[in-house]
C-alpha positions as CSV (number, residue, x, y, z in Angstrom):
1,M,-24.1,-12.4,32.7
2,S,-26.0,-10.2,30.4
3,A,-27.6,-11.5,27.2
4,L,-27.2,-9.9,24.0
5,P,-30.3,-7.7,23.0
6,P,-32.5,-8.6,19.7
7,S,-30.6,-6.5,17.6
8,P,-27.3,-6.3,19.1
9,D,-24.7,-3.3,17.6
10,F,-21.0,-4.2,17.7
11,A,-20.2,-0.2,18.0
12,Y,-22.4,-0.3,21.2
13,E,-20.0,-3.2,22.6
14,R,-17.1,-1.4,21.9
15,K,-17.8,1.8,23.5
16,R,-18.7,-0.7,26.6
17,A,-15.1,-2.0,26.4
18,K,-13.5,1.8,26.2
19,A,-16.0,2.7,29.3
20,L,-14.7,-0.2,31.3
21,L,-11.3,0.3,30.6
22,R,-11.6,4.1,31.5
23,D,-13.7,3.2,34.7
24,C,-11.0,0.9,35.9
25,R,-8.3,3.4,35.3
26,A,-9.9,5.6,37.3
27,G,-10.2,3.6,40.1
28,D,-13.9,2.4,40.0
29,R,-14.4,-0.5,42.3
30,D,-17.3,-2.2,40.5
31,A,-15.9,-2.1,37.2
32,I,-12.2,-3.3,38.6
33,A,-14.3,-6.1,40.2
34,R,-15.8,-7.3,36.8
35,V,-12.4,-7.6,35.2
36,V,-11.1,-9.4,37.5
37,A,-13.8,-12.2,38.0
38,H,-13.0,-13.1,34.6
39,L,-9.6,-12.1,34.6
40,P,-8.0,-12.9,38.2
41,R,-4.3,-12.4,36.6
42,L,-5.2,-8.8,36.9
43,A,-5.8,-8.7,40.5
44,G,-3.4,-6.3,42.1
45,S,-2.2,-5.2,38.6
46,I,-4.9,-3.5,37.0
47,G,-3.0,-0.4,35.9
48,S,-1.5,-3.4,33.3
49,L,-5.6,-3.4,31.8
50,K,-5.3,-3.6,27.8
51,L,-8.2,-2.5,25.6
52,A,-8.1,-6.1,24.6
53,D,-8.5,-7.2,28.1
54,A,-12.0,-5.1,28.5
55,Q,-12.9,-6.3,25.3
56,F,-12.4,-10.1,26.5
57,V,-14.5,-9.5,29.8
58,I,-17.5,-7.6,27.9
59,A,-17.5,-10.8,25.3
60,R,-17.4,-13.1,28.5
61,E,-20.2,-10.9,30.4
62,R,-22.2,-11.4,27.2
63,G,-21.9,-15.2,27.3
64,F,-18.9,-15.8,24.7
65,E,-15.4,-17.1,25.2
66,S,-13.5,-14.4,23.3
67,W,-14.2,-10.9,21.6
68,P,-13.8,-12.5,18.5
69,K,-16.5,-14.7,18.7
70,L,-18.7,-11.9,20.0
71,K,-17.8,-9.9,16.7
72,A,-18.5,-12.8,14.6
73,H,-22.0,-13.6,16.4
74,I,-23.1,-9.9,16.2
75,E,-22.1,-9.4,12.4
76,A,-23.7,-12.7,11.7
77,T,-27.3,-11.5,12.5
78,L,-26.8,-7.9,10.4
79,P,-29.0,-8.0,7.2
80,M,-27.9,-9.5,3.9
81,D,-27.6,-6.3,2.5
82,E,-24.8,-5.2,5.1
83,Q,-23.2,-8.4,5.0
84,A,-23.3,-8.4,1.1
85,A,-21.6,-4.3,1.2
86,R,-19.2,-5.7,3.8
87,F,-17.8,-8.4,1.5
88,L,-17.6,-6.7,-1.6
89,D,-15.7,-3.8,0.5
90,A,-13.5,-6.7,1.8
91,V,-13.1,-7.7,-1.9
92,E,-12.3,-4.1,-3.0
93,H,-9.5,-3.5,-0.4
94,G,-7.7,-7.0,-0.7
95,R,-8.9,-8.4,2.6
96,T,-8.2,-11.9,1.8
97,G,-9.7,-13.3,5.5
98,I,-12.6,-11.4,5.7
99,V,-13.5,-12.7,2.4
100,S,-13.1,-16.2,2.9
101,R,-14.6,-16.0,6.5
102,M,-17.7,-14.2,5.0
103,L,-18.2,-16.8,2.4
104,K,-17.8,-19.7,4.7
105,A,-20.6,-18.0,7.2
106,H,-22.9,-16.6,4.5
107,R,-23.5,-19.5,2.1
108,Q,-26.2,-17.1,0.4
109,L,-23.9,-14.0,-0.4
110,P,-23.3,-15.1,-3.7
111,N,-27.4,-15.0,-4.7
112,H,-27.6,-11.6,-3.2
113,S,-26.3,-9.5,-6.7
114,I,-24.4,-9.7,-9.9
115,F,-21.4,-8.0,-8.0
116,T,-21.5,-10.5,-5.1
117,A,-21.6,-13.7,-7.6
118,A,-18.7,-12.2,-9.5
119,A,-17.0,-11.8,-6.6
120,A,-17.6,-15.1,-4.9
121,G,-16.4,-16.9,-8.3
122,D,-20.1,-18.2,-8.7
123,A,-20.1,-18.9,-12.6
124,D,-23.8,-20.4,-12.5
125,Q,-25.2,-17.8,-10.4
126,V,-23.7,-15.5,-12.9
127,A,-24.8,-17.3,-15.9
128,R,-28.3,-17.1,-14.2
129,R,-28.2,-13.5,-14.1
130,I,-27.1,-13.0,-17.3
131,A,-29.9,-15.1,-18.6
132,A,-32.5,-13.1,-16.5
133,D,-31.1,-9.8,-17.5
134,P,-28.2,-9.6,-19.9
135,A,-27.7,-5.6,-19.2
136,C,-26.7,-6.7,-15.4
137,V,-23.1,-7.2,-16.7
138,H,-22.5,-3.6,-17.1
139,E,-23.7,-2.1,-13.9
140,A,-21.5,-0.3,-11.7
141,R,-21.5,-0.1,-8.1
142,G,-20.5,2.7,-5.7
143,R,-18.9,5.6,-5.7
144,G,-15.9,3.6,-7.0
145,A,-18.1,2.5,-10.1
146,W,-17.0,-1.4,-9.4
147,T,-18.0,-3.7,-12.4
148,P,-18.8,-6.9,-11.8
149,L,-15.8,-8.0,-14.0
150,A,-13.8,-5.8,-11.7
151,Y,-15.0,-8.0,-8.8
152,A,-14.2,-11.1,-10.6
153,C,-10.9,-10.2,-11.2
154,A,-9.9,-8.6,-7.9
155,T,-11.3,-11.4,-5.7
156,P,-8.8,-13.5,-3.8
157,V,-11.1,-16.6,-3.9
158,H,-8.9,-18.2,-6.9
159,R,-6.2,-19.0,-4.3
160,A,-8.4,-21.2,-2.3
161,S,-8.1,-24.3,-4.8
162,A,-7.9,-25.2,-8.5
163,R,-11.6,-25.5,-8.3
164,H,-12.3,-22.2,-7.3
165,A,-9.6,-20.6,-9.5
166,A,-11.6,-22.7,-12.3
167,R,-14.7,-21.1,-11.1
168,V,-13.4,-17.4,-11.2
169,L,-12.0,-17.8,-14.7
170,R,-15.2,-19.3,-16.2
171,T,-17.2,-16.0,-14.1
172,A,-14.7,-13.9,-16.1
173,T,-15.4,-15.8,-19.2
174,L,-19.1,-15.4,-19.0
175,L,-19.2,-11.6,-18.5
176,L,-16.6,-11.3,-21.4
177,D,-18.9,-13.3,-23.4
178,A,-21.9,-11.3,-22.7
179,G,-20.1,-8.0,-23.9
180,V,-18.1,-6.7,-21.1
181,S,-15.2,-4.9,-22.3
182,P,-11.6,-6.2,-21.2
183,N,-10.7,-2.8,-20.4
184,S,-13.4,-1.9,-18.0
185,G,-12.8,-1.8,-14.3
186,S,-13.3,0.5,-11.8
187,L,-12.1,4.1,-10.3
188,Y,-9.0,4.6,-7.9
189,W,-11.2,4.4,-4.4
190,E,-8.6,7.0,-3.1
191,S,-8.6,9.9,-5.4
192,R,-12.0,9.6,-7.3
193,D,-10.2,10.7,-10.5
194,T,-12.7,9.8,-13.4
195,S,-10.1,10.6,-15.5
196,A,-8.0,7.7,-14.5
197,P,-9.9,4.3,-14.4
198,I,-8.3,1.3,-12.7
199,S,-8.6,-1.5,-15.2
200,A,-9.6,-5.1,-15.0
201,L,-6.1,-6.3,-15.9
202,Y,-4.5,-4.0,-13.0
203,H,-7.1,-6.1,-10.5
204,A,-6.1,-9.2,-11.8
205,C,-2.3,-8.7,-11.7
206,M,-3.0,-7.3,-8.0
207,S,-5.0,-10.5,-7.3
208,D,-1.9,-12.4,-8.7
209,N,-4.5,-14.7,-11.0
210,V,-2.1,-15.4,-14.1
211,P,-4.9,-17.4,-15.9
212,L,-7.3,-14.5,-16.0
213,V,-4.6,-12.0,-16.9
214,N,-4.1,-14.2,-19.7
215,L,-7.5,-14.5,-20.4
216,L,-8.1,-10.4,-20.4
217,L,-5.0,-9.9,-22.7
218,D,-5.9,-12.5,-25.4
219,R,-9.8,-10.8,-25.2
220,G,-7.5,-7.3,-26.1
221,A,-6.8,-5.7,-22.9
222,N,-4.6,-2.9,-23.2
223,T,-1.2,-3.7,-21.7
224,Q,-0.4,-0.1,-21.5
225,D,-3.3,0.8,-19.6
226,G,-1.2,3.0,-17.1
227,E,-1.3,0.5,-14.0
228,A,-0.5,-3.1,-14.9
229,I,3.2,-3.2,-15.7
230,Y,3.4,-0.3,-12.6
231,H,2.1,-2.6,-10.2
232,A,2.8,-6.1,-11.2
233,A,6.7,-4.7,-11.1
234,Q,6.0,-3.1,-7.8
235,L,4.8,-6.2,-6.1
236,D,7.4,-8.5,-8.3
237,R,4.7,-10.7,-9.8
238,R,6.9,-12.4,-12.3
239,A,4.4,-14.5,-14.0
240,C,2.2,-11.7,-14.4
241,L,5.2,-9.6,-16.1
242,E,5.8,-12.6,-18.5
243,A,2.3,-12.7,-19.6
244,L,2.5,-8.7,-20.5
245,V,5.4,-9.1,-22.0
246,A,4.6,-12.0,-24.2
247,H,1.6,-10.0,-25.5
248,G,3.4,-7.3,-26.2
249,A,4.0,-4.8,-23.5
250,D,6.3,-1.9,-24.1
251,L,8.2,-2.0,-21.0
252,S,10.0,1.5,-21.6
253,S,7.5,4.2,-22.5
254,T,5.4,6.6,-20.8
255,Q,1.7,5.7,-20.4
256,S,-1.6,7.4,-20.0
257,P,-2.8,9.4,-17.8
258,Y,0.1,9.8,-15.7
259,G,2.8,10.5,-18.5
260,N,5.4,8.4,-16.6
261,T,7.6,5.2,-17.3
262,P,7.1,2.0,-15.1
263,L,10.8,2.3,-14.2
264,Y,10.3,5.8,-13.0
265,F,7.0,5.0,-11.0
266,L,9.1,2.1,-9.1
267,V,11.8,4.3,-8.5
268,G,9.3,6.8,-6.8
269,H,9.2,4.5,-3.7
270,Q,10.9,5.5,-0.2
271,H,13.6,2.7,0.3
272,D,15.0,-0.1,-1.6
273,D,15.7,-2.0,1.4
274,D,19.5,-2.7,-0.2
275,G,18.1,-4.3,-2.8
276,R,15.7,-6.5,-1.1
277,A,12.2,-4.2,-1.5
278,A,9.6,-6.4,-3.6
279,W,9.6,-3.4,-6.3
280,F,13.6,-2.9,-6.3
281,K,13.2,-6.8,-8.2
282,G,10.2,-5.9,-10.6
283,L,12.6,-2.9,-11.7
284,T,15.5,-5.0,-12.1
285,W,13.5,-7.9,-14.1
286,L,12.2,-4.9,-16.2
287,L,15.6,-3.4,-16.6
288,E,16.8,-7.2,-18.0
289,H,13.9,-7.5,-20.4
290,G,14.9,-4.2,-22.0
291,A,13.2,-1.3,-20.3
292,D,15.3,2.0,-21.1
293,P,16.4,4.0,-18.0
294,N,16.8,7.3,-20.1
295,V,13.2,7.7,-21.4
296,P,12.1,10.8,-19.2
297,S,8.6,11.3,-17.7
298,Y,6.3,13.9,-16.9
299,Q,6.7,17.6,-18.3
300,K,10.0,18.1,-16.6
301,Q,11.2,15.8,-18.6
302,E,13.1,13.7,-15.5
303,T,14.9,10.0,-16.0
304,P,14.4,7.6,-13.4
305,L,18.2,8.2,-12.3
306,Q,17.5,12.0,-11.7
307,G,14.3,10.9,-10.0
308,V,16.5,8.7,-7.3
309,A,19.3,11.8,-7.2
310,G,16.1,13.9,-6.2
311,G,14.5,11.7,-3.4
312,G,15.6,9.2,-0.6
313,P,18.7,7.3,0.0
314,K,18.3,4.6,-2.8
315,L,21.8,3.3,-3.6
316,A,21.3,-0.2,-5.1
317,T,18.5,1.6,-7.6
318,A,20.9,4.1,-8.8
319,R,23.6,1.0,-9.1
320,A,21.1,-1.0,-11.0
321,L,19.9,1.9,-13.2
322,L,23.8,2.7,-14.1
323,A,24.5,-0.8,-14.6
324,H,21.5,-1.0,-17.3
325,G,22.8,2.1,-19.1
326,A,21.3,4.8,-17.4
327,D,23.3,7.9,-18.5
328,P,24.5,10.1,-15.7
329,N,24.9,13.3,-17.8
330,L,21.6,13.4,-19.1
331,R,19.5,16.7,-18.5
332,R,16.6,17.4,-17.2
333,G,13.9,19.5,-19.0
334,D,15.2,22.6,-16.6
335,G,18.8,21.5,-17.7
336,R,19.9,20.1,-14.3
337,T,22.0,16.8,-14.5
338,A,21.4,13.7,-11.8
339,F,24.6,15.0,-9.7
340,A,23.0,18.6,-9.9
341,I,20.0,17.3,-8.7
342,A,21.7,15.0,-6.0
343,V,23.6,18.2,-4.6
344,R,20.6,20.3,-5.0
345,H,18.6,17.7,-2.9
346,G,20.8,16.7,-0.1
347,N,21.3,13.3,-1.5
348,R,25.2,13.0,-0.4
349,A,25.4,9.2,-1.0
350,I,24.0,9.5,-4.7
351,A,26.0,12.5,-5.2
352,A,29.2,10.4,-4.8
353,L,28.1,7.2,-6.5
354,L,27.4,9.7,-9.4
355,R,31.0,11.2,-9.1
356,E,32.7,7.5,-9.0
357,S,30.5,7.0,-12.2
358,G,32.0,9.2,-14.2
359,A,29.3,12.2,-13.8
360,D,30.1,16.0,-14.8
361,T,30.5,17.6,-11.2
362,T,31.1,21.2,-12.7
363,A,27.6,22.3,-13.6
364,L,26.6,23.6,-10.3
365,G,25.0,27.0,-9.9
366,P,25.0,29.2,-6.8
367,D,21.8,28.0,-5.7
368,D,23.4,24.5,-6.0
369,E,26.3,25.4,-3.8
370,L,23.8,27.3,-1.2
371,F,22.3,24.2,-0.8
372,A,25.0,21.7,-0.5
373,A,26.4,23.9,2.5
374,C,23.0,23.6,4.2
375,F,23.0,19.9,3.8
376,D,26.6,19.9,4.8
377,G,25.3,21.4,8.0
378,D,27.6,24.4,7.6
379,A,25.8,27.6,8.0
380,D,29.3,30.0,7.6
381,R,29.6,28.4,4.3
382,A,25.8,28.9,3.6
383,R,25.9,32.5,4.8
384,A,28.9,33.1,2.6
385,V,27.4,32.1,-0.6
386,L,24.2,34.2,0.1
387,A,26.7,37.4,0.5
388,A,28.2,36.8,-2.5
389,H,24.6,36.1,-4.0
390,P,22.3,38.1,-2.3
391,E,19.6,37.7,-4.6
392,L,19.3,33.8,-3.4
393,A,18.5,35.2,-0.1
394,A,14.7,36.3,-1.0
395,A,14.2,32.8,-2.2
396,M,14.7,30.9,0.8
397,P,11.5,31.0,2.2
398,A,9.9,30.1,-0.9
399,N,12.6,27.2,-1.6
400,G,13.0,26.4,2.1
401,G,10.2,23.9,2.2
402,A,11.4,21.4,-0.5
403,A,14.8,21.8,1.3
404,L,13.5,21.0,4.5
405,S,11.6,18.0,3.2
406,D,14.9,16.5,1.4
407,A,16.7,17.0,5.1
408,V,13.6,15.1,6.9
409,L,13.9,12.3,4.0
410,H,18.0,12.0,4.6
411,D,17.6,12.4,8.5
412,N,19.8,15.5,8.5
413,L,18.5,17.4,11.5
414,D,21.7,19.7,11.4
415,A,20.5,21.0,7.9
416,I,17.2,21.7,9.2
417,R,18.9,23.8,12.0
418,V,20.7,25.7,9.4
419,L,18.0,26.2,7.2
420,L,15.7,27.6,9.9
421,S,18.6,29.8,10.7
422,L,18.6,31.3,7.0
423,G,15.2,32.4,7.3
424,C,13.3,29.0,6.0
425,S,9.8,28.7,7.9
426,I,9.1,25.2,9.5
427,G,5.7,25.5,8.3
428,A,6.7,25.7,4.6
429,E,4.9,23.2,2.2
430,G,7.7,20.9,0.5
431,W,7.3,17.2,-0.7
432,A,3.5,16.8,-1.5
433,Q,2.7,20.0,-0.5
434,G,3.3,19.0,2.9
435,T,5.1,20.5,6.0
436,P,8.1,19.1,7.4
437,L,6.5,17.4,10.2
438,H,3.7,16.0,7.6
439,V,6.7,14.3,5.6
440,A,7.9,12.7,8.9
441,A,4.6,11.6,10.1
442,W,4.4,10.0,6.8
443,T,7.8,8.0,6.2
444,G,7.5,7.1,10.2
445,K,10.6,8.8,11.2
446,L,9.6,9.0,14.7
447,D,12.7,10.7,16.3
448,M,12.5,13.7,13.6
449,V,8.6,14.1,14.4
450,R,9.9,14.4,18.1
451,A,12.5,17.1,16.6
452,L,10.5,19.0,14.5
453,L,7.8,19.4,17.6
454,A,10.6,20.3,19.7
455,L,11.5,22.9,17.0
456,G,8.0,24.3,17.1
457,A,6.3,22.5,14.1
458,P,2.7,23.3,13.6
459,V,0.9,20.1,14.3
460,N,-2.5,21.2,12.8
461,V,-1.8,22.4,9.5
462,R,-3.2,21.0,6.8
463,D,-1.3,20.2,3.5
464,G,-1.6,21.8,0.2
465,Q,-2.4,18.8,-1.8
466,F,-4.8,16.2,0.2
467,G,-6.0,18.8,3.0
468,S,-5.1,16.9,5.9
469,S,-2.9,17.3,9.3
470,P,-0.2,15.5,10.1
471,L,-1.8,13.2,12.1
472,G,-3.8,11.8,8.7
473,W,-0.5,11.5,6.9
474,A,1.0,9.4,9.6
475,S,-2.5,7.2,9.8
476,H,-2.2,6.7,6.0
477,G,1.4,5.9,6.2
478,S,0.7,3.4,8.6
479,G,-1.4,2.0,6.1
480,Q,1.1,2.0,2.9
481,H,4.1,1.1,5.0
482,R,2.9,-2.3,6.5
483,G,5.1,-3.8,9.3
484,H,5.9,-0.9,11.4
485,D,2.8,-0.4,13.7
486,D,4.7,0.4,16.9
487,T,6.6,3.1,15.2
488,Y,3.4,4.8,13.6
489,I,1.8,4.5,17.0
490,A,4.6,6.2,18.9
491,I,4.2,8.8,16.1
492,V,0.3,9.3,16.8
493,D,0.8,9.6,20.2
494,A,3.5,12.2,19.9
495,L,1.4,14.2,17.6
496,L,-1.6,13.9,20.0
497,D,0.3,14.8,22.8
498,A,1.4,18.1,21.2
499,G,-2.0,18.7,20.5
500,A,-2.9,17.3,17.4
501,E,-6.8,17.5,17.1
502,R,-9.4,15.4,15.0
503,L,-10.8,17.6,12.5
504,P,-7.7,18.7,10.8
505,S,-6.7,15.1,10.2
506,L,-9.9,14.5,7.7
507,N,-8.9,15.2,4.2
508,K,-10.3,17.0,1.6
509,F,-12.1,13.8,0.5
510,D,-13.4,13.8,4.0
511,E,-12.1,10.3,4.7
512,P,-11.1,9.9,8.7
513,P,-7.4,8.5,9.3
514,E,-8.7,5.5,10.7
515,N,-10.0,4.7,7.2
516,L,-6.6,5.1,5.7
517,A,-4.3,3.5,8.6
518,S,-3.1,0.0,9.3
519,P,-5.7,-1.8,11.3
520,G,-3.3,-1.7,14.5
521,V,-2.9,2.0,14.0
522,A,-6.6,2.4,13.6
523,K,-7.5,0.4,16.7
524,H,-4.8,2.8,18.4
525,L,-6.6,6.3,17.3
526,A,-9.7,4.7,18.6
527,A,-8.4,3.7,22.3
528,R,-6.9,7.6,22.4
529,G,-10.4,8.6,21.6
530,A,-9.0,10.1,18.3
531,T,-12.0,8.6,15.7
532,T,-15.4,10.5,17.3
533,A,-15.7,14.2,15.8
534,R,-16.7,14.9,12.2
535,R,-15.3,17.4,10.2
536,D,-17.1,20.4,10.2
537,A,-18.5,22.2,7.3
538,T,-16.0,25.0,7.2
539,A,-13.0,23.2,7.8
C-alpha cells in the first residue's frame, strides 16, 4: 500500500491505472501480481482485465475501498476556486448528480460567489451579496457569459424538495427585483454565437422549473425567444408549454435569430421512434393546440412536411402533420413539392405516403428521375436518364455529396454504389458539410461506417462546417444520442482501427472529442489513447 502524496492529482492516478493495465497485457509479472493480490478472481485469466479493474487495484493500493471513493477524496482536496468551477460547470451541463454530491460535500460552495449562491438556490447568501454590491447581479461568468439568473434558472436543486424549490424561486425573485432583465441569460456553449443568446426562460424550461417559468413570464420574459417553445416541446414539457401558451405564446410563427418555426425545428430530429420520441409527442401537442404546419421556414421557405420529405424516415411525423392540415402540394421556395423532395432525397416511404395522401406526383424534373433511379439501386436506368440529359452528368460530382448523405440516412448501400459508379466522390461534402462517413458516424450507423471504410472513405478529413473528422462527429453523436454507447464505441473503434488520428477530430473551436462525447464514449477514447495530443496551430 502506498499513501497518497500531500497534493494528490487524480489525472496522475488515472495514468497509473492505464499503465497497470498496459503492463499486465504485456505480461509483466510484477503488475500481474499486484492485480491478483486485490482481485484473486483474475488469477489465470489476466487477459480479461479491464480498465475498471486496474482502477480498483490502484484505489486499494492507495488505501480506498473503490475507485469512486479515491476520486471523491482527491476532488475534496481541491482548492475552493476549482470546486466552484466544477460545480458551476455541472450546473451548466445539467449534471444533476454532480451538483447534488458537491453541495453535500462542500457546504461552503454557496458562499464562494454570486454565481455559486444562485446556482445553489441560497437566497439568503444572494440577498447578502446584493446588499453589499448591488451591481453583482449583472456580472457574467466565463466564455458563456452566464449570469446569476441563468444559474438560478438552470440549477436542478429545485428538484430535491419543496423547500429547495421555494429557495430557488426566491433567489430568482431577488435577482429580478434587483434589476436583472427576465430576458437575460447566457451564450450557447457549443457555438459561442453572441448574436444568439440563450434566455433565462430557456434554462428554466430545461430544468423543468414550472414556477420559475411562470415567474419569468409574469415579469415580461419573451415567449418568442427562439428557444423556450422549441425545447420545451422537444422534451415534451407539457406544464412549461401550457405556461407559455397562457402567456400568449405564438406556436406557429418563425422566431429570431434562426428564422424557423417550432414545428420545423422539431421535424429536424433524426428519428421519431414510430411516434414514441419525446419530441414527437411535443410536436403533436403543438399541433393539437393550433400550431400551423404550413408556415415555411428559412430563406428556402420550407414547410415542416417538406423538411420531413428531405430528411430521415419519419413516417409517424409525416402522418401527424398531414392529419393536422399540412398541405402536400405547397411548393418550397425553389418550386419543389414535398413529393418531389422525397423522391430527390431517396425518402421512398414518405413518397409513398404522400402519393396515398393525394400529392401531385407529376412535377418531377430529369434530375429527380435520375436520383430516383439511383436510390432504387438501378444503375442502368440512371445511365439512361444521363444519356437523355447529358447536362446532368457534369453536375453529378457536385450534387453527389448530398445524395450520398441521403443514402446513408436511409441505409441504402445499393444507392451509394450506384452513385459512386456515376462519378460521385466518396469524400464529397453533403449533409452539414460532412462526408458520408461523417454522417454515418454521427447518426450511429455502425454497419454503414464499416461499409464506407471498406469502400475507401477518407477517415481524417475535416467537415466544412465544424472542422472536425468523422471521429469527432461520432463522439459528438454519442453525446447527442444517449443510451447507445455500445454502438458508438464500436464506431470509434472502427475509425481508430482504420487510422483515425487525434488532431483532425478537434473542431474549429479546438474542442476535443471527449468533451462532446457521452461519458462512456469519452472513457473509451481515453482507454484507446485517443485523448492525449493537442491540435497544432496549423491544423
